[in-house]
C-alpha angles and dihedrals in degrees: 000000000000114000121254111261133199088255089062089059095056117138119266121206110249122241127224089256089053097048097037126212112299112235090232088063096048119104110218126193108202108202136187129180135198115209143179092247147342101275120080090204096052103028137058139222117259101177140019123205122174137162124198114211137170128178091355093304123117109233099181147327134233122201134160141144116236126213109229123210091239132047117271111254114250096241090052090052089053093046098047103022089231110133134188089252091056093054097039093099096031121117121263122251089254090071098033099052098061090047092053093047089053091049091051098042115138095002138112113254117225126190139159104247088004095190090072098049096040092051090056092046092051092048091049092049091052093046092052095045098252124136111237111242115231095251121182106237129207120194113206091198091058092046093046091053089060097044109030120063127202093252091071100031126026093216142351099253116135092245092054095046091047089059092046093052095039095242114199091221125055113223112237106165093271111123102232094041091051091047091052091050090049089054090059091046090050092053091049091051092046090053090054096046090047089060087059093057099263107135107147135067091241092056092045092051091055095043110126138144090261088079110069123214087246090060093048092050088059092058088102088074088077097045098093098037117120120256091229138103117276148085129310126201123200109210134190128227092281093052093253114146113249100177137001123203141161134221144166086238114030096192096050093046094047091051090057090067089068096052136062091263085083103070103167108117094213090055091059088053091047093051089051090059097040120103100171143017119217115204124206110193114212129196093225137022090240091059089049092052093050094045090051091052093049094045092051091050092047100045102024093211111212095232096052112090105184131058095013097124113033087156088069093063113128124226136182113228129200099212127228109237138103090279107027122203138183115267130180111230140167100218135057113218134187091245100123093257124133116245131197123195156337099247124196095224144007088250093060091046091052089050092052091049090050090052091055092048089052091066107018120055098223115156114264099197119107126234133050117296125219117239087228092070097227097152133093127257123253131219092267089064089052089052092051094245095115132039091224101236086167091073096038094254088122121046126217091255093048091049090048089068089058091048090051089058090054093047090050090051094049100044106016140023111002095179100091093054092043092050091050091052091048090052089051090052091049091051093051091047090051088055088050090244091137097159091054090048090051090052091053090049092052092047091051091051094050090050095047093048092053094045090049090055092047095048091045097051101035100074094052092043090053095049113097091211142001124178119192136173138203126194116246116226092231092049135276129062138279106226124201131187118198124185121187090341093307124115102244098176148330134211141171126225114213123246114279095014126120103256097205096080088052089051090053091048091049093052091049095050101035120113114280109239112189123205098290126234085212134001112325090212138017117271089246093056092049090048092052088053091048091053090053092048090053095053117112114274098022113137129195110234100176132005124186101185138020124294110192143118125228120262107253090017126159095262094070091039091054091052089058093047095047106029093158096049114128114242094237103041093133142351093273103026105102128098121237124268102166118217118238127201104249096185140355118276116266135182113275127203 
């Protein structure tokens, strides 16, 4: 892969989504309602009070009494001071609601115990035939619980907070007065949260107790990161990687770790240890994904859970010897043997081996056998499930026919073996041995999954070079060079330019990948590349090798066994659908 250059690190103008909406530019409508009761479904609004503010300046106020359809209960009249006589000449909710919605258009609604007020507003909108706008809502009670402790305020009632923040209006259960008091409380809370580094509406909306002040104070670590695709590495004080991630926008993604949008407990712990974030800008998202994978494998950061130990992948090997057998190994070598995998666990590998042994009489003993057949037979030979090459009852040539069946299963047509296993399942089911039939089914599935992965990855891993391109929406082409299943380099041709010179440059500067003695890349990396190659619009520019899958291979068989399987269940869990160059590359603008 081509090295990162200074040019790759060039500044990118931030977007509104990147910068967020500054709180000083947000228009808030602080609203308070008086009602005939506590249930929005059984009670009605008797008074609206709302104040529109932006940047600490009051822009307007909205206040009106509302005539309910039922008398106001006596205890409500005592609490609010609003009587039936006061609302007798007041407008109905049918005329008040549209006026309020117009007043609050394109603003953020704020209320103290917002759930109560918003439930009444939504019910009123529905009752009057108005669609409820998707307002952002800020609850000052919720915010106060995060910012005001009991030592300075005995509770989080509006009356108590109004005293704490020296509100100019005393709340008294009249809507406009309470709304004015809530404005002062809001400004006091915003001042406090600003001191913690929260300056945008997006950050305020995600503010919860899950994010500690220590985390928020570290938000500056993301300030100078590039707004570009690539990889980011959180590091501790010694420079040791703690976590590696990838994103289309490094700065935006890194900022999320300092807000409540990141809810993984271990990430909060990781942020507490981090002292720096290293960005690696990549030209394409594919390059970023592969770099992330390699960095995780190389550094094994303690807070990454996946892809840390590719060396622990498990394979099933058909050995190379006079009497080959299946062996479970952790390394693929260039020894002429056939390999199936990778498997996710030793259990799944054992199940796949057992499936093969169900239909192909390979020997199951360990160790190398002499061609002279001087050993003793085991119980499997007595059961007819092994030809007993150990005792000389089966010659090398006779055993070779059995091995050919296994090779055909691994790298070619999997249908005969699958059909034999299905017949075995049917027989067991007919005998009401349902648990045994279920075991055979699970073994078949483990085997087919592994063979599908092997047959999917092998052609690309065997190809010395493949160059592919995908059109960029803004113009130009993403160019990718793959050698022996390893990402050797990526590039982007600019809009309107002839992409072929860029293809030539990519091939000349891409990483040299010699004929490997083992896999040139992890199975997960090759699978990531395959997923990219299969995306709509990808075209093959050059192919040195053969990219194909066997007729009757395990990929199609797996699709029949798992018809409801999502296409992106796991990094190497998709069946092949090779891309084909539909037309030559051309400049795009």
